[in-house]
C-alpha positions as a Markdown table, in Angstrom:
| # | Residue | x | y | z |
|---|---|---|---|---|
| 1 | Met | 44.9 | 35.2 | 74.2 |
| 2 | Glu | 47.6 | 32.4 | 74.2 |
| 3 | Asn | 50.3 | 34.6 | 75.6 |
| 4 | Thr | 51.2 | 33.4 | 79.1 |
| 5 | Ala | 51.6 | 36.9 | 80.5 |
| 6 | Thr | 48.2 | 37.8 | 79.2 |
| 7 | Met | 46.6 | 34.7 | 80.7 |
| 8 | Glu | 48.1 | 35.2 | 84.0 |
| 9 | Thr | 47.2 | 38.9 | 84.3 |
| 10 | Leu | 43.6 | 38.1 | 83.3 |
| 11 | Ala | 43.4 | 35.3 | 85.8 |
| 12 | Leu | 44.7 | 37.9 | 88.5 |
| 13 | Tyr | 42.2 | 40.4 | 87.4 |
| 14 | Asp | 39.3 | 37.8 | 87.6 |
| 15 | Lys | 40.3 | 36.6 | 91.1 |
| 16 | Tyr | 41.5 | 40.0 | 92.9 |
| 17 | Val | 40.0 | 43.0 | 91.1 |
| 18 | Met | 36.4 | 44.1 | 91.4 |
| 19 | His | 34.6 | 43.7 | 88.0 |
| 20 | Thr | 33.5 | 47.4 | 87.6 |
| 21 | Tyr | 34.7 | 47.3 | 84.0 |
| 22 | Pro | 33.9 | 44.8 | 81.2 |
| 23 | Arg | 36.4 | 41.9 | 80.9 |
| 24 | Ala | 39.5 | 43.2 | 79.1 |
| 25 | Asp | 40.9 | 41.5 | 76.1 |
| 26 | Ile | 44.2 | 43.2 | 75.6 |
| 27 | Leu | 47.2 | 43.5 | 78.0 |
| 28 | Phe | 49.1 | 46.7 | 77.1 |
| 29 | Val | 52.8 | 46.6 | 78.3 |
| 30 | Arg | 54.4 | 49.7 | 76.6 |
| 31 | Gly | 53.6 | 52.9 | 74.9 |
| 32 | Glu | 55.4 | 55.5 | 72.9 |
| 33 | Gly | 53.8 | 58.6 | 71.5 |
| 34 | Thr | 50.5 | 57.6 | 69.9 |
| 35 | Lys | 51.5 | 53.9 | 69.8 |
| 36 | Leu | 50.9 | 51.0 | 72.3 |
| 37 | Trp | 52.1 | 47.5 | 72.3 |
| 38 | Asp | 50.4 | 44.5 | 73.9 |
| 39 | Ala | 52.0 | 41.5 | 75.6 |
| 40 | Glu | 51.9 | 39.5 | 72.2 |
| 41 | Gly | 54.1 | 42.4 | 70.6 |
| 42 | Asn | 51.2 | 43.8 | 68.5 |
| 43 | Glu | 51.3 | 47.5 | 67.7 |
| 44 | Tyr | 48.1 | 49.7 | 68.0 |
| 45 | Leu | 47.5 | 53.3 | 67.0 |
| 46 | Asp | 46.1 | 54.9 | 70.1 |
| 47 | Leu | 43.1 | 57.2 | 69.4 |
| 48 | Ala | 41.7 | 57.0 | 72.9 |
| 49 | Ser | 44.6 | 58.4 | 75.0 |
| 50 | Gly | 43.5 | 56.6 | 78.1 |
| 51 | Ile | 40.0 | 58.4 | 77.7 |
| 52 | Ala | 41.5 | 61.8 | 76.8 |
| 53 | Val | 44.2 | 61.6 | 79.6 |
| 54 | Cys | 47.6 | 61.2 | 77.9 |
| 55 | Ser | 47.5 | 64.4 | 75.7 |
| 56 | Leu | 51.2 | 64.3 | 75.2 |
| 57 | Gly | 51.1 | 60.7 | 74.2 |
| 58 | His | 52.9 | 57.8 | 76.0 |
| 59 | Ala | 56.3 | 58.0 | 77.6 |
| 60 | His | 56.9 | 61.6 | 76.6 |
| 61 | Pro | 60.4 | 62.5 | 77.3 |
| 62 | Ala | 59.6 | 65.7 | 79.1 |
| 63 | Ile | 57.1 | 64.0 | 81.4 |
| 64 | Thr | 59.4 | 61.1 | 82.0 |
| 65 | Ala | 62.1 | 63.7 | 83.1 |
| 66 | Ala | 59.8 | 65.6 | 85.3 |
| 67 | Ile | 58.6 | 62.4 | 87.0 |
| 68 | Arg | 62.2 | 61.2 | 87.6 |
| 69 | Glu | 63.5 | 64.5 | 88.8 |
| 70 | Gln | 60.5 | 65.2 | 91.3 |
| 71 | Ser | 60.3 | 61.7 | 92.5 |
| 72 | Glu | 63.9 | 61.9 | 93.7 |
| 73 | Lys | 63.3 | 65.1 | 95.6 |
| 74 | Leu | 59.8 | 65.0 | 97.3 |
| 75 | Leu | 56.4 | 63.2 | 96.6 |
| 76 | His | 54.1 | 64.4 | 99.4 |
| 77 | Val | 54.0 | 66.6 | 102.5 |
| 78 | Ser | 50.3 | 67.3 | 102.7 |
| 79 | Asn | 48.6 | 70.7 | 102.5 |
| 80 | Leu | 49.4 | 71.4 | 106.0 |
| 81 | Tyr | 52.8 | 72.7 | 104.7 |
| 82 | Met | 53.8 | 74.5 | 101.5 |
| 83 | Asn | 55.5 | 73.0 | 98.5 |
| 84 | Glu | 57.3 | 75.0 | 95.8 |
| 85 | Gln | 55.4 | 73.2 | 93.0 |
| 86 | Gln | 51.8 | 73.7 | 93.7 |
| 87 | Pro | 51.7 | 77.5 | 93.6 |
| 88 | Arg | 53.8 | 77.6 | 90.5 |
| 89 | Leu | 51.4 | 75.2 | 88.7 |
| 90 | Ala | 48.5 | 77.5 | 89.9 |
| 91 | Gln | 50.3 | 80.5 | 88.5 |
| 92 | Lys | 50.6 | 78.9 | 85.2 |
| 93 | Leu | 47.0 | 78.0 | 85.0 |
| 94 | Ile | 45.7 | 81.5 | 86.1 |
| 95 | Glu | 48.1 | 83.5 | 83.9 |
| 96 | Asn | 47.0 | 81.3 | 80.8 |
| 97 | Gly | 43.3 | 81.6 | 81.7 |
| 98 | Phe | 41.2 | 84.0 | 83.8 |
| 99 | Asp | 42.2 | 85.8 | 87.1 |
| 100 | Gly | 41.5 | 83.6 | 90.0 |
| 101 | Val | 42.5 | 80.9 | 92.4 |
| 102 | Cys | 43.0 | 77.0 | 92.2 |
| 103 | Phe | 42.0 | 74.2 | 94.4 |
| 104 | Phe | 43.8 | 70.9 | 93.7 |
| 105 | Cys | 42.5 | 67.3 | 94.0 |
| 106 | Asn | 42.9 | 64.0 | 92.3 |
| 107 | Ser | 40.2 | 63.4 | 89.8 |
| 108 | Gly | 37.5 | 64.9 | 87.8 |
| 109 | Ala | 34.8 | 63.7 | 90.0 |
| 110 | Glu | 36.5 | 65.4 | 92.9 |
| 111 | Ala | 37.0 | 68.6 | 90.8 |
| 112 | Asn | 33.3 | 68.6 | 90.1 |
| 113 | Glu | 32.4 | 68.0 | 93.8 |
| 114 | Ala | 34.5 | 71.0 | 94.5 |
| 115 | Leu | 32.4 | 73.0 | 91.9 |
| 116 | Ile | 29.3 | 71.7 | 93.6 |
| 117 | Lys | 30.3 | 72.6 | 97.1 |
| 118 | Leu | 31.7 | 75.9 | 95.9 |
| 119 | Ala | 28.3 | 76.9 | 94.5 |
| 120 | Arg | 26.2 | 75.7 | 97.7 |
| 121 | Lys | 28.6 | 77.4 | 100.0 |
| 122 | Trp | 28.4 | 80.7 | 97.9 |
| 123 | Gly | 24.7 | 80.5 | 97.8 |
| 124 | Ser | 24.0 | 79.3 | 101.4 |
| 125 | Glu | 23.4 | 82.7 | 102.9 |
| 126 | Lys | 21.1 | 83.6 | 100.0 |
| 127 | Gly | 19.0 | 80.4 | 100.3 |
| 128 | Lys | 20.3 | 79.3 | 97.0 |
| 129 | Phe | 21.4 | 75.5 | 96.6 |
| 130 | Glu | 19.9 | 74.2 | 93.5 |
| 131 | Ile | 22.2 | 73.5 | 90.4 |
| 132 | Ile | 20.7 | 73.2 | 87.0 |
| 133 | Ala | 22.5 | 70.5 | 84.9 |
| 134 | Met | 22.1 | 69.2 | 81.4 |
| 135 | Asn | 20.4 | 66.1 | 80.0 |
| 136 | Asp | 23.0 | 63.7 | 78.6 |
| 137 | Ser | 25.8 | 65.1 | 80.7 |
| 138 | Phe | 28.3 | 63.4 | 82.7 |
| 139 | His | 30.1 | 64.7 | 85.9 |
| 140 | Gly | 31.5 | 61.8 | 87.8 |
| 141 | Arg | 30.8 | 58.7 | 89.7 |
| 142 | Thr | 30.5 | 59.9 | 93.3 |
| 143 | Leu | 27.1 | 60.3 | 94.7 |
| 144 | Ala | 27.0 | 64.1 | 94.3 |
| 145 | Thr | 28.5 | 64.1 | 90.8 |
| 146 | Leu | 26.2 | 61.2 | 89.9 |
| 147 | Ala | 23.3 | 63.1 | 90.9 |
| 148 | Ala | 24.4 | 66.1 | 88.7 |
| 149 | Thr | 24.8 | 63.6 | 85.7 |
| 150 | Gly | 22.1 | 63.8 | 83.2 |
| 151 | Arg | 22.1 | 60.2 | 82.1 |
| 152 | Ser | 19.9 | 58.1 | 84.3 |
| 153 | Lys | 21.6 | 54.8 | 83.5 |
| 154 | Tyr | 24.4 | 55.8 | 85.6 |
| 155 | Arg | 22.2 | 56.5 | 88.6 |
| 156 | Lys | 20.4 | 53.4 | 88.4 |
| 157 | Gly | 20.7 | 51.4 | 91.7 |
| 158 | Phe | 22.2 | 54.3 | 93.7 |
| 159 | Gln | 19.1 | 56.2 | 94.5 |
| 160 | Pro | 17.7 | 58.2 | 96.2 |
| 161 | Asp | 19.8 | 60.8 | 94.2 |
| 162 | Met | 21.2 | 63.7 | 96.3 |
| 163 | Pro | 18.7 | 66.5 | 96.1 |
| 164 | Gly | 19.3 | 69.9 | 94.6 |
| 165 | Phe | 19.7 | 69.1 | 90.8 |
| 166 | Lys | 17.4 | 69.9 | 87.9 |
| 167 | Phe | 18.0 | 68.7 | 84.4 |
| 168 | Val | 17.2 | 70.6 | 81.1 |
| 169 | Asp | 18.2 | 70.0 | 77.4 |
| 170 | Phe | 21.7 | 71.2 | 76.4 |
| 171 | Asn | 21.9 | 74.1 | 74.2 |
| 172 | Asp | 18.2 | 75.2 | 75.2 |
| 173 | Leu | 18.4 | 78.8 | 77.0 |
| 174 | Glu | 14.6 | 78.9 | 77.3 |
| 175 | Ala | 14.6 | 75.6 | 79.4 |
| 176 | Ile | 17.1 | 77.1 | 81.8 |
| 177 | Lys | 15.1 | 80.2 | 82.1 |
| 178 | Ala | 11.9 | 78.2 | 82.9 |
| 179 | Ala | 13.9 | 76.0 | 85.4 |
| 180 | Val | 15.5 | 79.0 | 87.4 |
| 181 | Thr | 14.0 | 79.7 | 90.9 |
| 182 | Asp | 15.0 | 81.9 | 93.8 |
| 183 | Gln | 16.9 | 78.8 | 95.0 |
| 184 | Thr | 19.0 | 78.4 | 91.8 |
| 185 | Ala | 22.6 | 78.9 | 92.8 |
| 186 | Ala | 24.3 | 77.7 | 89.5 |
| 187 | Val | 24.2 | 76.2 | 86.0 |
| 188 | Leu | 26.6 | 73.3 | 85.3 |
| 189 | Leu | 27.6 | 72.2 | 81.8 |
| 190 | Glu | 30.4 | 70.7 | 79.7 |
| 191 | Pro | 31.3 | 73.1 | 76.9 |
| 192 | Val | 31.5 | 70.0 | 74.8 |
| 193 | Gln | 29.6 | 67.0 | 76.1 |
| 194 | Gly | 31.8 | 64.0 | 76.1 |
| 195 | Glu | 30.1 | 60.8 | 77.3 |
| 196 | Gly | 26.9 | 62.3 | 75.9 |
| 197 | Gly | 28.0 | 61.9 | 72.4 |
| 198 | Ile | 30.8 | 64.6 | 71.6 |
| 199 | Ile | 28.2 | 67.5 | 71.5 |
| 200 | Pro | 29.5 | 71.1 | 71.4 |
| 201 | Ala | 27.7 | 74.0 | 73.0 |
| 202 | Asp | 26.3 | 76.5 | 70.6 |
| 203 | Leu | 28.3 | 79.8 | 70.8 |
| 204 | Glu | 25.3 | 82.0 | 70.9 |
| 205 | Tyr | 23.7 | 79.8 | 73.7 |
| 206 | Leu | 26.8 | 80.1 | 75.8 |
| 207 | Lys | 27.0 | 83.8 | 75.4 |
| 208 | Ala | 23.4 | 84.4 | 76.2 |
| 209 | Leu | 23.6 | 82.0 | 79.2 |
| 210 | Arg | 26.6 | 84.1 | 80.5 |
| 211 | Ala | 24.5 | 87.2 | 80.3 |
| 212 | Phe | 21.4 | 85.5 | 81.9 |
| 213 | Cys | 23.5 | 84.2 | 84.7 |
| 214 | Asp | 24.9 | 87.6 | 85.5 |
| 215 | Glu | 21.4 | 89.1 | 85.3 |
| 216 | Lys | 20.0 | 86.5 | 88.0 |
| 217 | Asp | 23.1 | 86.3 | 90.1 |
| 218 | Ile | 23.6 | 82.6 | 89.2 |
| 219 | Leu | 27.0 | 81.0 | 89.0 |
| 220 | Leu | 28.0 | 79.5 | 85.6 |
| 221 | Leu | 30.2 | 76.4 | 86.1 |
| 222 | Phe | 32.1 | 74.5 | 83.4 |
| 223 | Asp | 33.1 | 70.9 | 83.5 |
| 224 | Glu | 36.2 | 70.9 | 81.4 |
| 225 | Val | 37.4 | 67.5 | 82.6 |
| 226 | Gln | 37.3 | 66.0 | 79.2 |
| 227 | Cys | 37.3 | 69.0 | 76.9 |
| 228 | Gly | 40.0 | 71.2 | 78.5 |
| 229 | Met | 43.8 | 71.1 | 78.7 |
| 230 | Gly | 44.2 | 71.9 | 75.0 |
| 231 | Arg | 41.8 | 69.3 | 73.7 |
| 232 | Leu | 39.7 | 71.8 | 71.7 |
| 233 | Gly | 42.8 | 73.7 | 70.5 |
| 234 | Thr | 43.0 | 76.3 | 73.3 |
| 235 | Leu | 44.4 | 75.6 | 76.7 |
| 236 | Phe | 41.0 | 76.0 | 78.4 |
| 237 | Ala | 37.8 | 74.9 | 76.7 |
| 238 | Trp | 36.0 | 78.2 | 77.5 |
| 239 | Gln | 38.7 | 80.1 | 75.4 |
| 240 | Ser | 37.4 | 78.3 | 72.3 |
| 241 | Phe | 34.1 | 80.0 | 72.9 |
| 242 | Gly | 35.2 | 83.3 | 74.5 |
| 243 | Val | 32.8 | 82.9 | 77.4 |
| 244 | Gln | 34.4 | 82.9 | 80.8 |
| 245 | Pro | 32.7 | 80.8 | 83.6 |
| 246 | Asp | 32.7 | 81.8 | 87.2 |
| 247 | Ala | 34.5 | 78.4 | 88.0 |
| 248 | Leu | 35.6 | 75.4 | 86.1 |
| 249 | Ser | 36.8 | 71.9 | 86.8 |
| 250 | Met | 39.5 | 70.0 | 85.2 |
| 251 | Ala | 41.5 | 66.7 | 85.5 |
| 252 | Lys | 42.2 | 63.9 | 82.9 |
| 253 | Ala | 45.0 | 65.3 | 80.9 |
| 254 | Leu | 46.2 | 67.8 | 83.5 |
| 255 | Ala | 49.1 | 65.7 | 84.4 |
| 256 | Asn | 49.2 | 63.3 | 81.4 |
| 257 | Gly | 48.4 | 60.2 | 83.4 |
| 258 | Val | 49.4 | 61.2 | 86.9 |
| 259 | Pro | 46.1 | 61.3 | 88.8 |
| 260 | Met | 45.2 | 65.1 | 89.3 |
| 261 | Gly | 42.2 | 67.3 | 89.3 |
| 262 | Ala | 41.7 | 71.1 | 89.9 |
| 263 | Met | 38.9 | 73.6 | 90.2 |
| 264 | Ile | 39.6 | 77.2 | 89.2 |
| 265 | Cys | 37.3 | 80.1 | 90.3 |
| 266 | Gln | 37.3 | 83.6 | 89.6 |
| 267 | Arg | 38.9 | 86.1 | 92.0 |
| 268 | Lys | 35.6 | 87.2 | 93.3 |
| 269 | Leu | 34.9 | 83.6 | 94.7 |
| 270 | Gln | 38.3 | 83.1 | 96.3 |
| 271 | Asp | 37.1 | 83.5 | 99.9 |
| 272 | Val | 34.0 | 81.3 | 99.6 |
| 273 | Leu | 35.7 | 77.9 | 100.6 |
| 274 | Thr | 37.7 | 78.8 | 103.8 |
| 275 | Pro | 40.0 | 76.6 | 106.0 |
| 276 | Gly | 38.0 | 73.6 | 107.2 |
| 277 | Thr | 35.3 | 73.8 | 104.5 |
| 278 | His | 37.0 | 71.7 | 101.9 |
| 279 | Ala | 40.3 | 69.9 | 101.5 |
| 280 | Ser | 42.1 | 67.1 | 99.8 |
| 281 | Thr | 44.9 | 65.0 | 101.3 |
| 282 | Phe | 46.7 | 64.2 | 98.0 |
| 283 | Gly | 45.6 | 67.4 | 96.1 |
| 284 | Gly | 48.5 | 69.3 | 94.6 |
| 285 | Thr | 51.3 | 67.2 | 95.8 |
| 286 | Pro | 54.9 | 68.4 | 94.7 |
| 287 | Phe | 55.0 | 65.3 | 92.5 |
| 288 | Ala | 51.6 | 65.8 | 90.7 |
| 289 | Ser | 52.1 | 69.5 | 90.4 |
| 290 | Ala | 55.6 | 69.3 | 88.9 |
| 291 | Val | 54.3 | 67.0 | 86.3 |
| 292 | Ala | 51.2 | 69.0 | 85.5 |
| 293 | Ala | 53.5 | 72.3 | 85.2 |
| 294 | Thr | 55.5 | 70.3 | 82.6 |
| 295 | Val | 52.4 | 69.3 | 80.6 |
| 296 | Ile | 51.4 | 73.0 | 80.3 |
| 297 | Asp | 54.9 | 74.1 | 79.4 |
| 298 | Thr | 55.1 | 71.4 | 76.6 |
| 299 | Ile | 51.8 | 72.1 | 75.2 |
| 300 | Leu | 52.7 | 75.8 | 74.8 |
| 301 | Lys | 56.2 | 75.4 | 73.9 |
| 302 | Asp | 55.8 | 72.7 | 71.2 |
| 303 | Asn | 52.8 | 74.5 | 69.6 |
| 304 | Leu | 50.5 | 71.6 | 70.3 |
| 305 | Leu | 47.3 | 73.8 | 70.4 |
| 306 | Glu | 47.9 | 74.6 | 66.8 |
| 307 | Asn | 48.5 | 71.1 | 65.9 |
| 308 | Cys | 45.3 | 70.1 | 67.7 |
| 309 | Arg | 43.3 | 72.4 | 65.7 |
| 310 | Val | 44.9 | 71.5 | 62.4 |
| 311 | Gln | 44.8 | 67.8 | 62.8 |
| 312 | Gly | 41.2 | 68.0 | 64.4 |
| 313 | Asp | 40.0 | 69.8 | 61.3 |
| 314 | Phe | 41.7 | 67.1 | 59.2 |
| 315 | Leu | 40.2 | 64.2 | 60.9 |
| 316 | Arg | 36.7 | 65.8 | 60.9 |
| 317 | Glu | 36.9 | 66.6 | 57.2 |
| 318 | Gly | 38.1 | 63.0 | 56.6 |
| 319 | Leu | 35.4 | 61.5 | 58.7 |
| 320 | Gln | 32.8 | 63.7 | 56.6 |
| 321 | Lys | 34.1 | 62.3 | 53.4 |
| 322 | Leu | 33.7 | 58.7 | 54.9 |
| 323 | Ala | 30.2 | 59.5 | 55.7 |
| 324 | Glu | 29.4 | 60.2 | 52.2 |
| 325 | Lys | 30.8 | 56.8 | 51.4 |
| 326 | His | 29.3 | 54.7 | 54.3 |
| 327 | Pro | 25.5 | 54.9 | 54.8 |
| 328 | Met | 26.0 | 53.9 | 58.5 |
| 329 | Val | 27.7 | 57.1 | 59.4 |
| 330 | Lys | 25.0 | 59.7 | 59.9 |
| 331 | Gly | 27.2 | 62.6 | 60.8 |
| 332 | Val | 30.4 | 64.1 | 62.2 |
| 333 | Arg | 30.7 | 66.6 | 65.0 |
| 334 | Gly | 33.2 | 67.7 | 67.6 |
| 335 | Lys | 36.0 | 70.5 | 68.1 |
| 336 | Gly | 39.7 | 70.3 | 68.1 |
| 337 | Leu | 40.9 | 66.7 | 68.8 |
| 338 | Met | 37.6 | 65.8 | 70.4 |
| 339 | Val | 35.8 | 64.1 | 67.5 |
| 340 | Gly | 32.9 | 62.1 | 67.0 |
| 341 | Ala | 31.3 | 60.2 | 64.1 |
| 342 | Ile | 27.5 | 59.3 | 64.6 |
| 343 | Leu | 26.6 | 55.8 | 63.6 |
| 344 | Asp | 23.2 | 54.4 | 63.0 |
| 345 | Glu | 23.9 | 51.6 | 65.7 |
| 346 | Pro | 26.0 | 51.0 | 68.9 |
| 347 | Ala | 29.6 | 51.8 | 68.2 |
| 348 | Gly | 30.8 | 48.4 | 69.9 |
| 349 | Pro | 31.0 | 46.3 | 66.7 |
| 350 | Val | 33.0 | 48.9 | 64.8 |
| 351 | Leu | 35.4 | 49.4 | 67.9 |
| 352 | Ala | 36.0 | 45.7 | 67.8 |
| 353 | Ile | 36.8 | 45.6 | 64.1 |
| 354 | Leu | 39.2 | 48.5 | 64.8 |
| 355 | Arg | 40.9 | 46.8 | 67.6 |
| 356 | Ser | 41.6 | 43.8 | 65.3 |
| 357 | Lys | 43.1 | 46.1 | 62.8 |
| 358 | Gly | 45.3 | 47.8 | 65.5 |
| 359 | Val | 43.3 | 50.9 | 66.4 |
| 360 | Ile | 42.2 | 51.8 | 69.9 |
| 361 | Ala | 39.1 | 54.2 | 70.0 |
| 362 | Leu | 36.1 | 54.9 | 72.2 |
| 363 | Ser | 32.4 | 55.3 | 72.2 |
| 364 | Ala | 30.3 | 58.1 | 73.3 |
| 365 | Gly | 26.6 | 58.2 | 73.7 |
| 366 | Glu | 26.4 | 54.5 | 72.8 |
| 367 | Thr | 26.4 | 55.3 | 69.0 |
| 368 | Val | 29.2 | 57.7 | 68.6 |
| 369 | Leu | 32.5 | 56.6 | 67.5 |
| 370 | Arg | 34.9 | 58.9 | 69.7 |
| 371 | Leu | 38.4 | 59.8 | 68.7 |
| 372 | Val | 40.5 | 61.7 | 71.3 |
| 373 | Pro | 44.1 | 61.1 | 70.3 |
| 374 | Ala | 47.1 | 62.8 | 71.7 |
| 375 | Leu | 47.6 | 66.4 | 70.9 |
| 376 | Thr | 50.9 | 65.4 | 69.4 |
| 377 | Ile | 49.4 | 63.1 | 66.7 |
| 378 | Ser | 50.9 | 63.5 | 63.3 |
| 379 | Arg | 49.2 | 63.9 | 59.9 |
| 380 | Glu | 50.6 | 60.5 | 58.9 |
| 381 | Asp | 48.9 | 58.9 | 62.0 |
| 382 | Cys | 45.6 | 60.8 | 61.2 |
| 383 | Glu | 45.7 | 59.5 | 57.4 |
| 384 | Lys | 46.3 | 56.0 | 58.8 |
| 385 | Ala | 43.5 | 56.3 | 61.3 |
| 386 | Leu | 41.0 | 57.4 | 58.6 |
| 387 | Ala | 42.1 | 54.6 | 56.3 |
| 388 | Leu | 41.6 | 51.9 | 59.0 |
| 389 | Ile | 38.2 | 53.4 | 60.0 |
| 390 | Asp | 37.2 | 53.2 | 56.3 |
| 391 | Glu | 38.2 | 49.5 | 56.3 |
| 392 | Ala | 36.3 | 48.9 | 59.6 |
| 393 | Leu | 33.2 | 50.6 | 58.3 |
| 394 | Thr | 33.3 | 48.5 | 55.1 |
| 395 | Val | 33.6 | 45.3 | 57.1 |
| 396 | Arg | 30.7 | 46.1 | 59.5 |
| 397 | Glu | 28.5 | 47.1 | 56.5 |
| 398 | Ala | 29.2 | 43.7 | 54.9 |
| 399 | Glu | 28.4 | 42.0 | 58.2 |
| 400 | Arg | 25.1 | 43.7 | 58.2 |
| 401 | Ala | 24.3 | 43.1 | 54.6 |
């Protein structure tokens, strides 16, 4: 860290920014596609995409153009008035998913808050308020979404938890059936658990759960914040399973780095949240809506869903071959370009070696090496990623020997 800009920026962070993240060791100053450059001029292959946010990569020309064009017209007017971009974005989301309506906000936690409020408001006259969530789930950092998160380490120090949530094991229908009472309003899950370790739902489990929720008059809610917006090779995560939820949340990649979240609910629920029952000052601004609409158009126009499926299959197959070579890799799982390699130790040391080799990746569930690159990633970059992961695993196994 000899670069002056890096040291000066680190000093500013240390003095003025609350330390809610571990101390950073890289100052990124520029990006293009799947590449990042730090203040020292070092190039990195980005397999993290800002934690599954920059699905079109960095500095995508269509996104840059949309940002420039809309910023010169109108940024914000509040939802007390109409703007032409918000309903057009909603139309794109609905016409490419299921029939319903959209509520716009700013983040995944807020989108999940909206899901929780929708379920409670819907169930209030029926005496239903409980939500069944999954062990190892992650739904956000607000008090309500934290209470819905099935990883106790995130809730530590913030108790008492907001009441009204129960936890069961993921992919276990019988556990849900046993947990249901007359007060159960909804079941909340991620079609692919992200922070929990890149764990996809079983198809038959989701199908049976959909039928069970219909039978018991319970809402089925999907958190698609990380696994949606093309990440699994379909625009919405539910489309990869063919199981429609009653409502879903989305954020992260929705506007490729411009903060934006959304809740989408089926038409039958469109009148549950009425004026005065929920709102968001910055939700669905003309600026964020214009960018998000461009993201959707680009994903569909450039055939990125197909690229996601093809390159995702290639990465998983390549990692599976590495698992045969490296004893510390215990398995590979995922869907589309949401890929996890299960290690026999915390992923931190491997991530550090990868950074030293110019690769940015993530962990999930402590022991899972998580890859969530841009949907635009090329075969060449996938091959490079696998080669460098191979090298990193070799170094780590030598360190442990």
